[in-house]
C-alpha positions as CSV (number, residue, x, y, z in Angstrom):
1,M,3.3,11.1,11.2
2,N,5.6,9.4,8.7
3,I,6.0,5.6,8.1
4,T,8.4,3.8,5.7
5,S,7.9,0.1,5.3
6,E,10.6,-2.5,5.1
7,K,12.1,-2.9,1.7
8,A,10.8,-5.6,-0.5
9,Y,13.2,-7.4,-2.9
10,I,11.1,-8.5,-5.9
11,A,12.0,-11.1,-8.5
12,A,10.3,-9.0,-11.3
13,N,11.1,-6.0,-13.2
14,Q,9.8,-2.4,-12.3
15,K,7.2,-2.5,-15.2
16,E,5.7,-5.7,-14.1
17,V,5.2,-4.6,-10.5
18,Y,4.0,-1.3,-11.5
19,D,1.4,-2.7,-13.8
20,F,0.4,-5.3,-11.0
21,L,-0.1,-2.2,-8.6
22,C,-2.0,-0.1,-11.0
23,N,-4.8,-2.6,-11.0
24,A,-6.4,-1.8,-7.5
25,E,-8.1,-5.2,-7.4
26,N,-4.5,-6.6,-6.9
27,I,-4.2,-4.6,-3.7
28,Y,-6.3,-7.3,-2.2
29,H,-3.7,-9.8,-2.6
30,L,-1.3,-7.9,-0.4
31,L,-3.8,-7.4,2.4
32,P,-4.0,-9.7,5.5
33,Q,-7.1,-11.5,4.6
34,D,-8.1,-12.4,8.2
35,K,-8.1,-8.6,9.2
36,I,-9.9,-7.0,6.4
37,S,-13.5,-7.3,5.0
38,D,-15.7,-5.6,2.4
39,F,-12.8,-5.2,-0.1
40,Q,-13.9,-3.2,-3.2
41,A,-11.9,-2.1,-6.1
42,D,-12.3,0.0,-9.3
43,E,-10.2,2.1,-11.7
44,H,-9.9,4.9,-9.1
45,G,-8.4,2.8,-6.2
46,C,-9.9,0.5,-3.5
47,S,-11.4,0.4,-0.1
48,F,-11.8,-2.1,2.6
49,K,-12.8,-2.5,6.4
50,V,-10.3,-3.3,9.1
51,Q,-11.0,-4.8,12.3
52,G,-13.2,-2.4,14.3
53,G,-15.3,-1.3,11.3
54,I,-13.0,1.6,10.1
55,I,-13.1,1.9,6.3
56,I,-9.8,2.5,4.5
57,P,-10.0,4.0,1.2
58,L,-7.0,4.2,-1.1
59,L,-7.5,6.3,-4.2
60,Y,-4.9,6.6,-6.9
61,S,-3.8,10.3,-7.0
62,Q,-0.7,10.2,-9.3
63,H,1.2,7.7,-11.4
64,H,5.0,8.0,-12.2
65,P,5.3,5.2,-14.8
66,H,7.3,2.2,-13.5
67,T,8.7,4.1,-10.5
68,K,6.1,5.3,-8.1
69,I,2.3,5.2,-7.4
70,N,0.8,7.9,-5.2
71,M,-2.5,7.3,-3.4
72,K,-4.5,9.3,-1.0
73,S,-7.3,9.0,1.6
74,G,-10.8,9.1,0.3
75,E,-14.1,10.5,1.7
76,K,-14.7,7.9,4.3
77,A,-11.2,7.9,5.6
78,P,-10.9,8.3,9.4
79,F,-8.2,11.0,8.8
80,K,-6.3,12.4,5.7
81,Y,-3.3,10.6,4.5
82,H,-0.8,10.1,1.5
83,L,0.7,6.9,0.5
84,A,3.4,6.2,-2.1
85,I,4.4,2.9,-3.4
86,V,8.0,3.4,-4.6
87,I,9.5,0.8,-7.0
88,A,13.5,0.9,-7.9
89,D,15.3,-0.9,-10.4
90,D,17.7,-3.5,-8.8
91,G,19.3,-5.3,-11.7
92,E,18.1,-6.9,-15.1
93,H,15.0,-8.6,-13.9
94,K,14.6,-7.4,-10.4
95,C,13.4,-4.4,-8.4
96,D,12.8,-3.5,-4.9
97,G,10.0,-1.5,-3.4
98,H,8.8,0.0,-0.3
99,I,5.7,2.0,1.1
100,E,5.8,5.6,2.4
101,F,3.0,6.9,4.3
102,H,2.2,10.4,5.6
103,A,-0.6,11.5,7.7
104,E,-1.2,14.7,9.9
105,I,-2.7,13.5,13.1
106,N,-2.8,14.3,16.8
107,M,-0.6,12.5,19.1
108,F,-3.5,10.4,20.6
109,M,-4.6,9.1,17.2
110,K,-0.9,8.5,16.5
111,M,-0.5,6.3,19.4
112,M,-3.6,4.3,18.4
113,V,-2.7,3.7,14.6
114,E,1.1,3.8,14.1
115,K,2.0,0.2,15.1
116,P,-0.9,-1.3,13.2
117,L,-0.1,0.8,10.1
118,I,3.7,-0.1,10.4
119,N,2.6,-4.0,10.8
120,L,0.2,-3.5,7.7
121,F,2.7,-1.9,5.4
122,N,5.5,-4.3,6.3
123,Y,3.0,-7.1,5.6
124,M,2.0,-5.7,2.3
125,S,5.7,-5.4,1.3
126,N,6.3,-9.0,2.2
127,R,3.3,-10.2,0.4
128,L,4.4,-8.3,-2.8
129,Q,7.7,-10.0,-2.5
130,E,6.2,-13.4,-2.1
131,H,3.6,-12.8,-5.0
132,F,6.5,-12.4,-7.5
133,S,8.7,-15.2,-6.0
134,N,6.3,-17.8,-7.4
């Protein structure tokens, strides 16, 4: 299963956005607060529970300075996945970004998780845009 979020147009340069996202504690600000709990973050990544008690760990796996951050599922994830946050230059003090997600799951699991994940990644993209518009 592959998902690409909506593109966010961000009023900040690539370095600012990259630095913000490299601090896992900042991921909290991009999540829907009413739908998550038990958020934890450290230098390796973050994890949180979604409704239904499912733990979603996001661990940093690779950094491409200013352009891409790769994350992967952690030990307690319900299935294995990879996530990339892509940041592209869009002018002097602006950039755009989106989330690319890949998981190898069966059709039944896909039917259960695809729509909530699409909604989550689009929400996160929009929150990133809003964060830098202030």
